[in-house]
Kinemage of the C-alpha trace (Angstrom):
@kinemage 1
@onewidth
@group {chain A} dominant
@subgroup {mainchain}
@vectorlist {calphas} color= white
{ca lys a 1} P 0.015 0.018 0.061
{ca asn a 2} L 1.086 3.456 -0.514
{ca leu a 3} L 1.527 6.175 2.140
{ca leu a 4} L -1.474 8.224 1.271
{ca ser a 5} L -3.876 5.247 1.277
{ca gln a 6} L -2.568 4.250 4.659
{ca leu a 7} L -3.016 7.713 6.109
{ca glu a 8} L -6.521 7.884 4.588
{ca arg a 9} L -7.453 4.578 6.170
{ca leu a 10} L -6.158 5.750 9.611
{ca gln a 11} L -8.047 9.030 9.292
{ca asn a 12} L -11.253 7.175 8.377
{ca lys a 13} L -10.857 4.913 11.386
{ca gln a 14} L -10.435 7.965 13.591
{ca ile a 15} L -13.591 9.567 12.180
{ca leu a 16} L -15.496 6.331 12.681
{ca ala a 17} L -14.339 6.080 16.261
{ca arg a 18} L -15.416 9.693 16.953
{ca lys a 19} L -18.811 8.934 15.408
{ca leu a 20} L -19.276 5.779 17.506
{ca leu a 21} L -18.504 7.711 20.676
{ca tyr a 22} L -20.989 10.453 19.694
{ca trp a 23} L -23.685 7.888 18.786
{ca thr a 24} L -23.266 5.960 22.042
{ca arg a 25} L -23.389 9.276 24.029
{ca leu a 26} L -20.546 7.914 26.301
{ca pro a 27} L -18.704 10.564 28.044
{ca his a 28} L -15.274 10.889 26.524
{ca ile a 29} L -12.341 13.233 25.997
{ca glu a 30} L -9.835 13.299 23.161
{ca ala a 31} L -6.216 13.991 23.959
{ca cys a 32} L -3.610 14.851 21.316
{ca tyr a 33} L 0.026 14.041 22.104
{ca glu a 34} L 1.310 17.094 20.229
{ca glu a 35} L -0.968 19.469 22.178
{ca leu a 36} L 0.098 17.792 25.461
{ca val a 37} L 3.740 18.350 24.651
{ca gln a 38} L 3.182 21.935 23.532
{ca asp a 39} L 1.054 22.837 26.604
{ca pro a 40} L 1.212 20.472 29.551
{ca gln a 41} L -1.604 22.357 31.211
{ca gln a 42} L -3.893 20.460 28.872
{ca phe a 43} L -3.506 17.550 31.286
{ca gly a 44} L -5.810 19.474 33.570
{ca lys a 45} L -8.735 18.745 31.232
{ca ile a 46} L -7.987 15.067 31.457
{ca trp a 47} L -7.785 15.048 35.181
{ca glu a 48} L -11.018 17.023 35.396
{ca phe a 49} L -12.689 14.509 33.037
{ca leu a 50} L -11.551 11.734 35.278
{ca ser a 51} L -12.868 13.618 38.345
{ca thr a 52} L -9.498 13.346 40.094
{ca arg a 53} L -6.248 15.247 40.627
{ca pro a 54} L -2.779 14.158 39.666
{ca glu a 55} L -1.466 14.455 43.227
{ca asp a 56} L -4.004 11.872 44.335
{ca his a 57} L -2.144 9.287 42.293
{ca gly a 58} L 1.439 10.537 42.504
{ca ala a 59} L 1.099 11.501 38.906
{ca gly a 60} L 2.266 14.644 37.290
{ca ser a 61} L 1.948 16.100 33.854
{ca asn a 62} L 5.594 16.078 32.859
{ca val a 63} L 5.642 15.100 29.182
{ca val a 64} L 9.135 14.442 27.946
{ca lys a 65} L 9.871 14.287 24.248
{ca ile a 66} L 11.878 11.189 23.671
{ca arg a 67} L 12.943 11.780 20.041
{ca lys a 68} L 15.607 14.386 20.002
{ca gly a 69} L 16.144 14.764 16.240
{ca gly a 70} L 13.676 15.837 13.575
{ca gln a 71} L 11.661 13.732 11.133
{ca arg a 72} L 14.533 13.732 8.677
{ca asp a 73} L 16.658 11.901 11.354
{ca val a 74} L 14.177 9.000 11.897
{ca ile a 75} L 12.554 8.582 8.499
{ca arg a 76} L 15.017 6.900 6.120
{ca asn a 77} L 13.199 7.985 2.966
{ca tyr a 78} L 12.212 11.446 4.334
{ca asn a 79} L 12.607 13.245 0.978
{ca glu a 80} L 10.202 10.843 -0.751
{ca val a 81} L 7.756 11.100 2.170
{ca arg a 82} L 7.917 14.861 2.017
{ca glu a 83} L 7.326 14.825 -1.777
{ca val a 84} L 4.188 12.655 -1.343
{ca leu a 85} L 2.755 14.689 1.598
{ca thr a 86} L 3.556 18.124 0.277
{ca asn a 87} L 0.536 18.448 -2.110
{ca ser a 88} L -1.824 16.404 0.066
{ca lys a 89} L -4.263 17.146 2.868
{ca phe a 90} L -1.668 15.423 5.144
{ca val a 91} L 0.955 18.108 4.635
{ca thr a 92} L 0.535 19.251 8.249
{ca leu a 93} L 2.139 16.004 9.356
{ca leu a 94} L 5.488 17.278 8.243
{ca glu a 95} L 7.565 19.261 10.672
């Protein structure tokens, strides 16, 4: 399979999961890793949703980015990936 079809499939699965949660009317919250890394205060929304506090569990909201390099450092065929994504709706996945 090619990259765009795989990304499309993953996006469709995400859309379906959101719809299922909406249809079941189950309480839920969506957390995005990138947003949590950018603003650890976002963890407050998660703790509030869980009706608890991090200090009650010895937990904090310290998100530590493990990967030190950029995408170019971890994607062997980065130039090809960039070329495919540049003119697609998935261009935002590039750093």
